[in-house]
Each structure stands twice: as C-alpha cells, then as structure tokens.
C-alpha positions in Angstrom: -39.7 144.1 149.4 -38.9 142.7 146.0 -41.7 142.5 143.4 -40.6 138.9 142.9 -41.2 136.6 145.9 -40.1 133.5 144.2 -37.5 133.0 141.4 -37.6 129.8 139.4 -34.0 129.1 138.6 -33.9 126.6 135.8 -30.4 125.4 136.4 -30.3 122.8 133.6 -32.2 121.7 130.5 -31.3 118.1 131.1 -34.2 115.8 132.0 -34.9 112.1 132.0 -38.5 112.7 130.9 -39.8 113.9 127.5 -43.2 115.4 128.4 -45.0 116.9 125.4 -46.5 119.6 127.5 -43.2 120.7 129.1 -42.5 124.5 129.0 -39.1 124.3 130.6 -36.0 125.4 128.7 -34.5 123.0 126.2 -31.1 122.9 124.6 -29.7 125.8 126.6 -26.1 125.7 128.0 -25.7 126.0 131.7 -23.8 128.6 133.7 -21.0 127.3 135.8 -21.0 126.9 139.6 -19.4 130.3 140.3 -22.0 132.2 138.1 -24.8 130.2 139.6 -23.6 131.2 143.1 -23.6 134.9 141.9 -27.2 134.6 140.6 -28.4 133.0 143.8 -26.7 135.8 145.8 -28.3 138.5 143.7 -31.7 136.9 144.2 -31.2 137.0 148.0 -29.8 140.5 148.0 -32.8 141.8 146.1 -35.2 140.9 148.9 -36.9 137.8 147.4 -37.9 135.1 149.8 -37.8 131.9 147.9 -35.8 130.1 145.1 -37.1 127.1 143.2 -34.4 125.0 141.7 -35.9 123.5 138.6 -35.1 122.6 135.0 -35.2 120.2 133.3 -34.4 118.2 136.4 -32.0 120.1 138.7 -30.7 116.9 140.1 -29.1 116.3 136.7 -26.5 118.9 137.8 -23.5 117.5 139.7 -23.2 120.7 141.8 -26.9 121.0 142.8 -26.0 120.2 146.4 -23.6 123.2 146.5 -26.2 125.5 144.9 -28.9 124.4 147.5 -26.5 124.9 150.4 -25.5 128.4 149.1 -29.2 129.4 148.9 -30.0 128.0 152.4 -27.0 129.9 153.9 -28.4 133.1 152.4 -31.7 132.4 154.3 -33.7 131.8 151.1 -36.6 129.3 151.3 -35.4 126.5 149.1 -37.7 124.4 146.9 -36.5 121.7 144.5 -38.7 120.7 141.6 -37.6 117.3 140.3 -38.9 114.4 138.3 -37.9 112.2 141.2 -35.8 109.9 139.0 -32.6 111.0 140.8 -34.1 111.6 144.2 -32.1 109.2 146.4 -31.4 108.5 150.1 -27.8 109.7 149.7 -28.9 113.0 148.1 -31.5 113.6 150.9 -28.9 112.7 153.6 -26.5 115.2 152.2 -28.9 118.0 151.2 -32.2 117.4 152.9 -31.4 119.7 155.8 -31.2 122.6 153.4 -34.4 122.0 151.5 -37.8 123.3 152.6 -40.0 121.8 149.9 -39.6 119.1 147.2 -42.0 119.1 144.3 -42.8 115.9 142.3 -44.8 115.5 139.2 -47.5 112.8 139.1 -49.5 112.3 135.9 -51.7 109.4 137.0 -52.9 107.3 139.9 -51.5 104.2 138.2 -48.6 103.3 135.9 -51.2 102.7 133.1 -52.3 106.4 133.2 -48.9 107.8 134.0 -47.2 106.2 131.0 -49.5 108.2 128.6 -47.3 111.3 129.2 -44.4 110.1 131.3 -41.6 107.5 130.7 -42.3 103.9 131.7 -41.8 103.4 135.4 -42.2 107.0 136.5 -45.2 106.2 138.7 -43.1 103.8 140.7 -40.3 106.4 140.9 -42.7 109.0 142.5 -44.1 106.5 144.9 -40.5 105.5 146.0 -39.7 109.2 146.4 -42.7 109.7 148.6 -41.6 106.7 150.7 -38.1 108.3 151.1 -39.7 111.7 152.2 -41.5 110.0 155.0 -38.2 110.2 156.8 -37.8 114.0 156.5 -40.4 115.8 158.6 -38.6 119.2 157.9 -39.4 118.9 154.2 -42.8 119.8 152.9 -44.0 117.9 149.7 -45.8 119.3 146.7 -47.2 116.9 144.1 -48.1 118.5 140.8 -50.3 117.2 138.1 -50.7 118.7 134.6 -54.3 118.1 133.6 -54.5 116.9 130.0 -57.0 115.0 127.9 -55.0 111.9 128.9 -55.6 112.1 132.6 -58.5 114.4 133.4 -60.8 111.5 134.4 -58.1 110.2 136.7 -57.6 113.3 138.9 -60.1 112.1 141.6 -58.2 108.8 141.9 -54.9 110.8 142.3 -56.6 112.8 145.1 -57.6 109.5 146.7 -54.1 108.2 146.4 -52.7 111.3 148.0 -55.2 111.1 150.9 -53.6 107.8 151.9 -50.1 109.3 151.4 -50.8 112.5 153.4 -51.3 110.5 156.6 -47.9 108.9 156.2 -45.9 112.1 155.4 -44.6 113.8 158.6 -44.5 117.2 156.8 -47.2 119.1 155.0 -48.5 117.9 151.6 -49.7 120.2 148.9 -51.3 119.2 145.6 -51.2 121.5 142.6 -53.6 120.7 139.8 -52.8 122.8 136.7 -54.4 123.1 133.3 -51.6 122.1 130.9 -50.6 125.3 129.2 -50.0 125.5 125.4 -46.4 126.9 125.7 -43.3 125.0 124.7 -39.8 125.5 123.3 -40.4 122.3 121.2 -42.0 122.8 117.8 -45.1 120.9 116.6 -46.6 120.0 120.0 -50.0 118.4 119.4 -51.8 120.8 121.7 -55.4 119.9 120.6 -54.7 116.3 121.8 -53.4 117.5 125.1 -55.1 120.7 126.4 -58.4 120.5 128.2 -61.0 123.2 127.7 -61.7 125.8 130.4 -65.2 124.4 131.0 -63.8 120.9 131.6 -61.1 122.2 134.0 -63.7 124.3 135.9 -66.0 121.3 136.2 -63.1 119.3 137.7 -62.3 122.1 140.1 -65.9 122.2 141.3 -66.0 118.5 141.8 -62.8 118.3 143.8 -63.4 121.4 145.8 -66.8 120.2 146.8 -65.2 117.4 148.8 -63.3 117.4 152.1 -59.5 116.7 151.9 -56.7 116.3 154.4 -54.3 118.4 152.5 -54.4 121.7 150.5 -55.3 121.5 146.8 -54.5 124.4 144.5 -56.1 124.7 141.0 -54.1 126.7 138.5 -56.0 127.5 135.2 -54.6 129.2 132.1 -55.5 132.6 133.4 -53.6 132.0 136.7 -50.5 130.5 135.0 -50.0 133.3 132.5 -47.5 136.1 133.4 -47.0 134.5 136.8 -43.4 133.5 136.8 -39.9 135.1 136.6 -37.5 132.5 135.4 -33.7 132.4 135.3 -32.8 130.2 132.4 -29.8 127.8 132.5 -27.6 130.4 130.7 -28.4 133.0 133.4 -30.9 135.1 131.4 -34.2 136.5 132.8 -37.3 135.2 131.1 -41.0 136.0 131.7 -43.4 133.6 130.0 -46.4 135.5 128.4 -49.0 133.5 126.5 -47.2 131.1 124.3 -44.0 133.2 124.3 -40.8 133.1 126.3 -39.8 136.8 126.7 -36.1 137.0 127.4 -34.5 140.1 129.0 -30.8 139.2 128.9 -28.4 138.2 131.6 -29.8 138.5 135.1 -26.5 139.6 136.6 -26.4 142.6 134.3 -29.9 143.9 135.4 -29.5 147.1 137.4 -33.1 147.6 138.3 -35.3 144.5 138.2 -38.4 146.4 139.2 -38.0 148.7 136.2 -37.3 145.8 133.9 -40.5 143.9 135.1 -42.6 147.1 134.9 -41.8 147.1 131.2 -42.8 143.5 130.8 -46.2 142.0 131.2 -45.3 140.2 134.5 -48.3 140.3 136.8 -46.6 141.2 140.2 -49.8 141.3 142.2 -50.9 137.9 141.0 -47.5 136.5 141.6 -47.5 137.8 145.2 -51.0 136.4 145.8 -49.9 133.0 144.4 -46.8 132.9 146.6 -48.8 132.6 149.8 -50.0 129.2 148.6 -46.9 127.7 150.2 -44.5 129.1 152.7 -42.1 127.5 155.2 -43.9 129.5 157.9 -47.2 127.6 158.7 
C-alpha cells in the first residue's frame, strides 16, 4: 500500500475567485494532457486509492473531462474540488458518471457573509451547484468552509443551511470546517485580519459537536492541516506543504521511490492515512 492514500493534483492555477487565504498554486504553467495522463497513471500504479482534481479551479482546464475519465478507468476514486462557477449541467452529464465526490467552498450562509471573502454572487453559484447535484445520487458532496474572522460567527447558520440541503441530496453530504491556515503563495496576505485563534476555533468545534446533525462534520485545525497533503502542482512537481512553506521535490514523473522521498520530508503519513478515512466511496 502506498504511504499516500490521496494525491491532490492541482491541474491549474487559474481560478475565478481571489481568496486571500488561498494556499493553492499561483502563476504556475500547466503540463499538457499527455503528461497529465502519465502523472495520473503513476499515481494509480503506485497503489494510491484516490485523486483529487483541484487548482485553482480544475474546471478551468479544457481537458478536465479527459483527465477525470482517465483516472476513473484506472479505478481511482475521483474527487473534484471546484469553486462551482463552472459546474454546469452539460459538464455533469458528460463527466458525472466518473466522479465520486464533488467539493464546493462555502464561506457564508448568505451572500452578505460570503462576499467578505468570495467574489459577488458566489453564494448563489454554490446553491445552484447543490441544486444540480440533487440529480446525481452516485456523487457524494463535500462542502468546505475556511473559518476566518469574517465568518466564524456564521458557521452555525451554515450548518443549519446544510441541514436543509442534506435532506434533498440523494448522495452523502460531508461538511469540512477548517481553520484558515497562514500559508499562501501570495505576498503580504493580512493574516492577522483573517486567522482565528486556536481557542476560538476549539470553542466553535465544541459548540457544533455538542449538537446532533444529519451529516458528518469534520473539523480541521492548524495542527491537523499541517504536513497532511502531497500535492502535484500544475507543472507536474511534487510539493509537501509544511508550516508556511511549500517544499518542492521536483518532477513527480522522475521520482523513483516516493516512499524514500517522503521519508526525507516532514510529510506525516500516519496522520494522512487517518484523515483519509473521513471520506471514501465505500460506505
């Protein structure tokens, strides 16, 4: 079994949102379709179970349907993490059968809260995406909220909103609530105005976990999020985020022994493997 259950393949840096807290790649050229296929194949051959197509927004790539199909044909669990701006009925009709999970960001329970960190209209975009996904029982849905100083008081209202939505979705709904992490490829991010303290995040966790909910809620604090991911950047290089740094280990296709490479990094394989059971296509 691979040390890495899930690879996050950031297939593009392009995105319609400009989130201050984003720690996705920025300004990095993309590999072409052929090389992307080779990367996906190597992930499958290495014994990993799951691939997350992310970015930026992966739906910004014209060949994303081909990449999704290739991963599905290799029996990988396929997740797509998208802003929702380009999630359309034609896309789902073409690629929905190859997707196991779609992840959507939701920064507020209303447009008024959402617009503090997302582009105007994004709240309506996510609601429309959830409407579309009601027609796809084979696709599980994950909603993810970065908790910042702008929305921490609104999280209970997001939970209430999702309670209503969960009953309408034919597949499973998961809600990830994560403490916005002070890591970005952009300079001069005003982290003190964004990041909530540990004590405030823990208090929110206790409040929400003390209630009964009709869907699974996962809380990811700074300690959980650190050294958790193995990323493939748009240019095909391997990156392990550690603290505020993006540690790059060169082209993934040139890695002979991934386990050896990761053993020399600070990647926390046991934590990664524990975290991976938070969602699986197998109930």
